[in-house]
Structures are given as C-alpha cells and as structure tokens.
C-alpha positions in Angstrom: -3.2 10.5 -31.3 -1.3 8.5 -28.8 -1.9 9.3 -25.2 1.4 9.8 -23.2 2.1 10.0 -19.6 4.8 11.0 -17.1 5.3 9.0 -14.1 6.8 10.5 -10.9 8.0 8.4 -7.9 7.7 5.5 -10.3 9.1 2.8 -8.0 9.1 -0.4 -10.1 6.4 0.7 -12.4 3.4 -1.3 -11.0 0.8 1.6 -10.9 1.9 2.3 -14.7 0.4 -1.0 -15.7 -3.0 0.5 -15.3 -1.9 3.2 -17.8 -0.5 0.7 -20.2 -3.8 -1.4 -20.0 -5.5 1.6 -21.4 -3.0 2.4 -24.3 -1.5 5.3 -22.3 2.2 5.2 -22.9 4.6 6.1 -20.0 7.3 8.2 -21.7 9.1 9.4 -18.7 9.8 7.6 -15.3 11.5 9.1 -12.3 12.5 7.0 -9.3 15.2 7.5 -6.5 16.2 3.8 -5.9 18.3 2.4 -8.7 17.1 -1.3 -8.6 13.4 -0.3 -8.7 14.3 2.1 -11.7 16.0 -1.0 -13.3 12.8 -2.9 -13.0 10.8 0.0 -14.4 13.2 0.4 -17.3 12.9 -3.3 -18.1 9.1 -3.2 -18.3 8.9 0.1 -20.0 11.8 0.0 -22.4 10.7 3.1 -24.5 10.4 5.4 -21.5 13.2 7.8 -20.6 14.2 7.0 -17.0 15.5 9.7 -14.6 17.1 7.8 -11.6 17.8 10.0 -8.7 16.5 12.9 -6.5 13.5 14.6 -8.1 14.7 18.0 -6.7 17.9 17.6 -8.9 16.2 16.0 -11.8 13.0 18.2 -12.2 14.6 20.7 -14.7 16.1 17.8 -16.8 12.6 16.2 -16.9 11.0 19.4 -18.1 13.7 20.0 -20.6 13.7 16.6 -22.1 9.8 16.6 -22.2 9.7 19.9 -24.2 12.6 19.0 -26.5 10.9 15.6 -27.4 7.2 16.5 -27.4 5.3 19.4 -28.9 2.0 18.9 -27.0 1.2 18.5 -23.3 1.0 15.0 -21.8 -2.4 13.4 -21.5 -1.6 12.3 -17.9 0.9 12.7 -15.1 0.7 10.4 -12.2 2.6 10.9 -8.9 2.8 8.7 -5.8 5.2 10.5 -3.5 6.6 8.6 -0.5 4.0 8.1 2.3 6.4 7.3 5.2 6.3 10.9 6.4 2.7 11.4 6.1 1.0 11.7 9.6 -2.4 12.4 11.0 -1.1 13.1 14.5 -0.2 16.6 15.8 -1.1 18.9 13.0 -2.7 21.5 15.2 0.2 21.3 17.7 2.8 21.6 14.8 1.1 24.8 13.6 0.9 26.3 17.1 4.6 25.5 17.8 5.4 27.2 14.5 3.5 30.3 15.4 5.2 30.5 18.8 8.7 30.6 17.1 9.4 26.9 17.8 10.6 24.8 14.7 8.7 21.5 14.7 10.4 18.6 13.1 9.1 17.9 9.7 9.8 15.0 7.4 11.5 16.3 4.3 10.0 13.6 2.2 6.7 15.4 2.5 8.1 18.4 0.5 8.7 16.1 -2.5 5.3 17.2 -3.7 6.9 20.7 -4.5 9.1 19.6 -7.5 6.3 17.3 -8.8 4.0 20.5 -8.8 6.7 22.5 -10.6 6.8 19.8 -13.3 3.1 20.0 -13.6 3.0 23.7 -14.0 5.6 23.6 -16.7 4.2 20.7 -18.7 0.4 21.3 -18.1 -0.8 17.6 -18.4 -4.7 17.4 -19.1 -5.0 15.1 -16.2 -3.1 14.5 -12.9 -3.5 11.6 -10.5 -2.0 11.8 -6.9 -2.1 8.6 -5.0 -1.1 8.4 -1.3 -2.2 7.4 2.2 -5.3 9.1 3.7 -3.0 10.9 6.3 -1.9 13.1 3.4 -5.0 15.1 4.1 -3.6 16.2 7.4 0.1 16.7 6.5 1.8 20.0 6.9 4.8 21.0 4.8 7.0 24.3 4.6 6.3 26.1 1.4 8.9 28.0 -0.7 8.7 30.9 1.9 9.5 28.4 4.7 5.8 28.9 6.0 3.7 25.9 7.1 0.8 24.9 5.0 -1.4 21.9 4.6 -0.2 19.8 1.6 -3.6 19.7 0.0 -3.9 23.4 0.3 -0.5 23.9 -1.1 -1.5 21.8 -4.2 -4.7 23.9 -4.6 -2.8 27.1 -4.1 -0.4 26.2 -6.9 -2.6 24.4 -9.4 -6.0 26.1 -9.0 -8.1 27.5 -10.9 -6.4 26.0 -14.0 -7.1 22.6 -12.6 -10.2 21.3 -10.8 -10.8 18.3 -8.7 -10.6 17.1 -5.1 -9.0 14.5 -3.0 -11.1 11.4 -2.1 -10.4 8.5 0.4 -11.3 5.1 -1.1 -10.9 1.5 -0.1 -9.7 -0.5 -3.1 -11.8 -3.5 -1.8 -14.9 -1.3 -3.0 -13.5 -1.7 -6.6 -13.3 -5.5 -6.8 -9.7 -5.8 -5.4 -9.4 -8.6 -2.8 -7.7 -6.4 -0.2 -8.8 -3.7 2.1 -6.5 -0.8 1.3 -7.4 2.9 2.0 -5.8 5.4 -0.2 -6.2 9.1 -0.9 -6.8 9.5 -4.6 -6.7 13.0 -6.0 -7.7 13.4 -9.7 -7.2 17.0 -11.1 -8.0 18.1 -14.6 -7.8 21.0 -17.0 -9.6 19.0 -19.7 -12.8 20.7 -20.8 -15.0 17.6 -20.4 -13.3 16.9 -17.0 -14.2 20.3 -15.8 -17.8 19.8 -16.9 -17.9 16.5 -15.2 -16.6 17.6 -12.0 -18.9 20.5 -11.9 -21.9 18.2 -12.5 -20.9 15.4 -10.2 -18.3 16.7 -7.8 -16.0 13.8 -8.6 -13.5 12.5 -11.1 -13.2 9.1 -9.6 -15.3 6.1 -10.8 -18.2 4.9 -8.7 -17.5 1.9 -6.4 -18.7 -1.5 -7.6 -18.3 -3.6 -4.5 -19.5 -3.6 -1.0 -19.5 -5.9 2.1 -22.8 -7.7 0.8 -24.4 -8.3 -2.5 -27.1 -5.8 -3.6 -28.9 -4.8 -6.7 -26.3 -2.2 -7.4 -23.1 -3.8 -6.1 -21.3 -7.1 -5.8 -19.8 -8.3 -2.5 -16.2 -7.7 -1.8 -13.9 -10.2 -3.5 -12.7 -12.6 -0.6 -9.5 -14.3 0.0 -11.3 -17.7 -0.5 -12.3 -16.5 -4.1 -8.9 -14.9 -4.8 -6.3 -17.6 -3.6 -8.5 -20.4 -2.1 -7.6 -22.8 -5.0 -3.9 -22.6 -4.8 -1.8 -25.6 -3.6 -1.2 -25.6 0.1 2.3 -24.6 1.5 3.9 -24.9 5.0 6.5 -22.7 6.3 9.1 -25.5 6.8 11.9 -26.8 4.5 10.5 -29.0 1.7 7.0 -27.7 1.9 7.4 -24.0 1.5 7.8 -23.9 -2.3 5.5 -24.9 -5.1 7.6 -26.0 -8.0 4.9 -25.6 -10.6 3.8 -22.1 -9.7 6.3 -19.3 -10.1 6.8 -17.4 -6.8 4.3 -19.4 -5.0 6.7 -19.8 -2.0 7.0 -18.6 1.6 9.8 -18.1 4.1 10.6 -20.9 6.5 9.5 -20.4 10.1 11.2 -22.0 13.1 9.6 -24.9 15.0 8.3 -22.5 17.9 6.6 -20.1 15.5 4.9 -23.1 13.6 3.8 -24.4 16.9 2.0 -21.2 17.7 0.4 -21.0 14.3 -0.7 -24.6 14.2 -2.8 -23.8 17.1 -4.3 -20.5 15.8 -7.8 -20.4 14.6 -8.8 -18.6 11.4 -9.2 -14.8 12.2 -7.5 -15.1 15.4 -4.1 -14.2 16.9 -1.6 -16.6 18.4 -1.6 -14.3 21.5 -5.1 -15.6 22.2 -4.4 -19.4 21.9 -5.8 -21.4 24.6 -4.7 -24.6 26.5 -3.9 -27.7 24.3 -3.2 -30.0 27.2 -5.5 -32.9 26.4 -6.3 -33.5 30.0 -7.3 -29.7 30.5 -8.2 -27.8 27.4 -9.3 -24.8 29.3 -10.6 -22.3 26.9 -11.1 -19.2 29.0 -7.4 -18.1 29.7 -7.4 -14.3 29.7 -7.2 -13.1 26.2 -4.5 -10.5 25.0 -5.4 -6.9 24.4 -4.4 -3.3 24.8 -5.5 -0.2 26.6 -4.7 3.5 26.7 -2.4 4.8 29.3 -2.9 8.2 31.0 -1.3 10.0 28.0 -3.6 8.5 25.5 -1.2 5.9 24.1 -2.0 2.4 23.3 -0.1 -0.1 25.4 -0.5 -3.8 25.2 -1.5 -5.8 28.3 1.4 -6.9 30.4 -0.6 -9.3 32.5 -1.7 -11.7 29.6 -0.8 -15.2 30.8 1.6 -17.5 29.0 0.8 -20.5 31.1 -2.6 -22.0 31.5 -4.5 -20.4 34.4 -6.1 -23.8 35.2 -3.4 -26.5 34.7 -0.2 -24.5 34.4 0.7 -26.0 31.0 2.6 -23.8 28.5 0.1 -22.0 26.1 0.9 -21.9 22.4 1.4 -18.2 22.6 4.3 -16.1 21.3 7.1 -16.0 23.9 10.8 -15.3 24.2 13.2 -17.2 26.3 16.1 -16.0 28.3 19.2 -17.7 27.0 20.7 -18.2 30.5 17.9 -18.8 32.8 15.5 -20.5 30.2 12.7 -18.5 31.8 9.9 -17.8 29.2 7.8 -14.7 29.0 5.1 -13.5 26.7 6.5 -11.7 23.7 5.8 -8.0 23.5 3.2 -7.2 20.8 -0.4 -6.4 19.8 -3.1 -8.8 18.8 -2.6 -7.8 15.2 0.7 -9.8 15.2 0.8 -13.6 14.5 -2.9 -13.2 13.4 -4.6 -15.2 10.7 -6.8 -13.4 8.1 -10.3 -14.6 7.3 -11.3 -16.6 4.2 -14.6 -14.8 3.8 -13.2 -11.3 3.7 -10.6 -9.4 1.7 -7.0 -9.4 2.8 -5.7 -6.8 5.2 -3.5 -4.0 3.6 -0.4 -5.5 2.1 2.8 -3.7 3.2 6.4 -4.4 2.4 6.4 -6.7 5.5 3.6 -8.8 4.4 5.8 -11.9 4.5 6.6 -11.5 8.2 4.4 -13.5 10.6 4.7 -10.9 13.3 3.4 -8.1 10.9 -0.2 -6.9 11.2 -2.9 -9.5 10.3 -0.7 -11.3 7.6 -0.9 -15.0 8.4 -2.7 -17.3 5.9 -6.2 -18.0 6.9 -5.8 -21.8 7.4 -2.2 -22.8 6.7 0.8 -22.3 8.9 2.6 -19.8 6.9 2.3 -16.1 5.7 1.1 -15.3 2.1 3.4 -16.3 -0.7 4.8 -13.9 -3.2 2.4 -15.2 -5.8 -0.6 -14.7 -3.6 0.7 -11.2 -2.9 0.7 -10.6 -6.8 -2.9 -11.8 -7.0 -4.1 -9.7 -3.9 -2.4 -6.6 -5.3 -3.8 -7.4 -8.8 -0.3 -7.4 -10.3 -0.9 -10.9 -11.5 -3.7 -9.6 -13.8 -1.1 -7.8 -15.9 2.1 -8.5 -17.9 5.0 -7.7 -15.7 8.6 -9.0 -15.6 10.5 -9.2 -12.3 13.8 -9.4 -14.1 16.9 -7.2 -14.5 19.6 -8.2 -17.2 17.5 -11.4 -17.8 17.9 -12.5 -14.2 15.0 -12.8 -11.6 15.5 -10.2 -8.9 15.7 -11.0 -5.2 12.6 -12.2 -3.3 13.1 -9.2 -1.0 12.8 -6.8 -3.9 9.7 -8.6 -5.2 8.2 -8.4 -1.7 9.0 -4.7 -1.4 7.6 -4.0 -4.9 4.4 -5.7 -4.1 3.8 -4.2 -0.7 4.6 -0.6 -1.6 2.7 -0.5 -4.9 -0.8 0.9 -5.7 -3.0 -2.0 -7.1 -2.7 -1.5 -10.9 -6.4 -2.4 -11.3 -7.3 0.8 -9.3 -5.2 3.0 -11.6 -6.6 1.1 -14.6 -10.2 1.8 -13.5 -9.4 5.5 -13.0 -7.8 5.7 -16.4 -10.7 4.0 -18.1 -13.1 6.6 -16.3 -11.0 9.7 -17.3 -10.7 8.6 -20.9 -14.5 8.0 -21.0 -15.0 11.6 -19.6 -12.5 13.0 -22.1 -14.1 11.3 -25.2 -17.8 11.5 -24.3 -20.1 14.2 -25.6 -21.4 17.0 -23.3 
C-alpha cells in the first residue's frame, strides 16, 4: 500500500523531498505564503494545496482527507515557524503570569495547536516535528489561556496514544556539510515504533559523522569536500556569475567591502584585519571583541581601532563614513560579521541572510564573496534531489530561492529519518 503523508507549514516543500525519496507521497500541503505554496504545488502536482492560515484551514484539511482517504496517513510532518521561539526568560514569563501580569507572547508559537488538532483527528502512524532547539523552552497559552511549555502541551494532547521524545541534533553529525542544530521530535503510535522506543529510548537514527574519523564514524563533511571544486567567483560585475553552472552566482559588493574581504584571512573576521601599509605591516593592532555589561548583555567593543596603532594608516576593517565631514568610524558589529568560514570544517548554519556578507560567518573561505545560491543548495543538500525553482515555467527570483534555501530543513536529514522509521515499521520484533 502506498505510504502517504501530510505536510504542515510546508514552505516550498524542501523537507518533503526526504519523504519523496522514500516513496512517501505528500498528498496535502499547507503554507501561509502564496509564492512558497506555488513552488510546493509545482514540485508536488498531485498534492492538495491549502494556502493560508492553518487556524482557518484546519477543518478543511481534516474534511478533505477524510473524504478522500479511508485509512490514516503514514506520516505527518510539521515545521512550524521558529521566529517566535526563545530560550530567554521562560521562568520570568511564568512568574509574571502567576502575578497577574500578562507577558507578551508570540502568537506564532501557538500554531502548534491547530497542527495537534489535525493529528488527533487523522491519527497518522508517525509524526515528525522539526524546529529550533529553543522550542524546548518555549511557553504558549493553551485553550484555557493558561501558560504551558510547548513540549508539555504536545505530550498532554497526544500521549499516551503516541510515544517519543524531542532530541537536539546537529545535522553535521549525519553527513551534511553544515552545522545546524535542530530539535527533532518523532512520535509514533505504530506497534513496532512503540517497541523500538521502549527498547532504545529513541526514534531518530544514530549519527554517522563526528569531528574526526574513528572506527564507528566518519569525519564531518567539510566545505572543501562539498564546494571546493567549484569555479571561483568574485563579488564584482562580470566575475560574480558562472554561465555554465545554474545558480552559481553571488551578489555584487562595493569596492569598500571587497577591500575589507581581500585582506581577511580564512576563518577570520574583517574586524580583526591588520595593517597593510607595506612600510609598517604591524600585526598586533587590538582585535575586535565583545563583553557583557552590568545587565549581562553582550556589547561589542567600542575601542577597537580603525587606524593602525603604530603608523596611523587606515586598517581594512569595516567602517562607515560621515557624508559631510568624511570622518570614518568603525562599523558597529560583532566579530561574526564579515567573517570567512573555514575550508576544513562544515559551513555555519545557513539562514535566509546567507548571501549577506554582514551576516554571521557567511563569507567564502578564500574568495571575496559570499556563498553562491548553488553552493547553498549543496550545503543544504537540496542539490542531491530533484527540485524545480519555477512557477508557471519561469524561474523565481533570487531572493525567493535564497529564502527557500535558508529557512528549509536539509532534506537529507528528513530522508534519513524516513528511512529509519520505515525500517522500524517493517522489521520483525
């Protein structure tokens, strides 16, 4: 019998590639943003697409599924928005609530509630929740307007029919060339799944990679291994696009930013660049950094020099210039900005801003540019699968491609989880 799945908060359908690879057909997708739903629809033409607010669409989803299918879905995958998830102030939030004060809560965190309602009605054999680790510490208001930890809410609503537990993983530990920590919660009511969890305490596959090679695991896949053989690019006109490789292109940077990056070593930030005056080359100018103030808040140093402390020459460090006085001052920012990645390590976490040089640790290890869109597809493992970035036979905008890459779960991770739960479902106990 064909395995079928429901995808909630589907975005552009990147995570669903892992389902498709395992012959699990996504028959329903639900996404708020129209152009992402259009990309999903183009890649999953047989799926019923629900575009809009899940609060308003949950009953339609339930009714459609029950009218079309007579058995429960094999899988439901849900990746609710993570922007509202926070690890800060959970205790204070609860204390304020108990004192009668109404703390401000991000309403996006409550999107788990309609997802739970769909699960309770359709009873999939397996459920996958994917989110940021901070989900563990997130508080929501339940149906009675009372504060509750979001994980406790899931357990309250779905246990004991379902069993499983949230686990924080780094996708680099599974052969993905990127450090990306995620909270994966796999729940099941499948008989074999329950036996497996009671035996091992986990429904997530064992990791296959680590920092160094060993008898049991391979080393993390490095950037050098993943993208080191691609043609070079430079973030200036005429050199920023490779005409032979689709999407191997980067945004153009102004001369000032190119100057900073040209003088930034691998694994370093432009904020720490040293003197390039050939008559000086002083290499001990104070490095940039940050420290905590009296309230425990990180503040970047305000005394980092922009001019060489020995010869007075302008250092190739990020600066802004007053339009009238022409006075230059060091740009405000942390050492993660304008920072090169390292060849011999996985990439840092890709976000929707991975093509901005000022974003955290996103500069190419040796070339003066950010990662190309194509390199983003490789690092996020999207390039391993068949996916089209077209709507109505036209390639979508670079910004939509960048956002799709940056916000998605690496499909290889979902692929591995699906392989694991299928193996559990089909093995003999």
